[in-house]
C-alpha positions, -999 to 999 in steps of 0.1 A, spaced: -294 -365 -555 -284 -380 -589 -311 -383 -617 -325 -418 -621 -309 -436 -651 -328 -449 -681 -316 -472 -709 -336 -464 -740 -334 -493 -765 -347 -484 -800 -334 -486 -835 -350 -455 -849 -325 -426 -845 -351 -399 -851 -374 -414 -824 -344 -419 -800 -335 -382 -803 -371 -371 -797 -374 -394 -767 -340 -382 -753 -351 -346 -756 -382 -353 -735 -367 -378 -710 -334 -360 -704 -352 -333 -685 -359 -358 -657 -336 -387 -662 -300 -396 -672 -307 -413 -705 -284 -438 -723 -293 -454 -756 -288 -487 -774 -299 -495 -810 -304 -533 -804 -302 -561 -780 -265 -565 -783 -258 -528 -776 -283 -530 -747 -265 -559 -731 -231 -542 -735 -245 -510 -719 -260 -531 -691 -226 -547 -685 -210 -512 -682 -237 -496 -660 -269 -508 -645 -299 -485 -653 -327 -478 -629 -352 -486 -657 -353 -498 -693 -376 -484 -720 -375 -510 -747 -388 -512 -783 -401 -546 -795 -390 -546 -831 -353 -541 -833 -329 -562 -855 -357 -588 -858 -395 -585 -850 -395 -599 -815 -360 -589 -803 -373 -566 -776 -394 -593 -761 -366 -618 -763 -343 -592 -745 -369 -586 -718 -373 -623 -712 -335 -628 -710 -332 -599 -685 -361 -610 -663 -347 -646 -661 -313 -633 -650 -311 -628 -612 -287 -598 -617 -312 -579 -639 -346 -594 -630 -355 -565 -608 -349 -537 -634 -383 -524 -644 -389 -527 -682 -414 -505 -700 -422 -518 -735 -427 -491 -761 -439 -504 -795 -455 -493 -827 -470 -528 -830 -507 -530 -833 -533 -527 -805 -542 -564 -809 -506 -574 -802 -505 -551 -772 -537 -567 -758 -523 -601 -763 -492 -591 -745 -512 -578 -715 -532 -610 -714 -502 -633 -716 -481 -617 -689 -462 -649 -684 -451 -647 -721 -431 -615 -713 -430 -602 -678 -426 -565 -680 -440 -536 -659 -459 -517 -686 -467 -515 -723 -470 -482 -743 -477 -477 -780 -457 -454 -803 -459 -425 -805 -462 -424 -767 -484 -401 -746 -454 -385 -729 -474 -376 -698 -485 -412 -693 -451 -426 -701 -434 -403 -675 -460 -413 -650 -453 -450 -656 -416 -445 -654 -419 -425 -621 -442 -451 -606 -418 -479 -615 -388 -460 -602 -404 -456 -568 -413 -492 -562 
């Protein structure tokens, strides 16, 4: 059985390498540095799940990308896990305003890898 595929979208190369090192033990990981690269990657191959940073080329690019993907019938069912270094207040606001950005889960940076993997596995099974 092939490994589930994850598209990791983050603009910090050091963080991306650390994430890949951990996630590659369980998943086939592809990366993109911004929304444009993510869309190109999605056009090539549909991932089973997306791990998405919020602040990419501009501060809300991750949220804008998530909204775009969730509105498109071809990508709406791909689970999205937001991973952000943005403050706790912003994270709470995001949880309260689910309609603002409809994603499966929010995690802060640096992530608790155990919890992140648990979230990824749970969303891959649904």
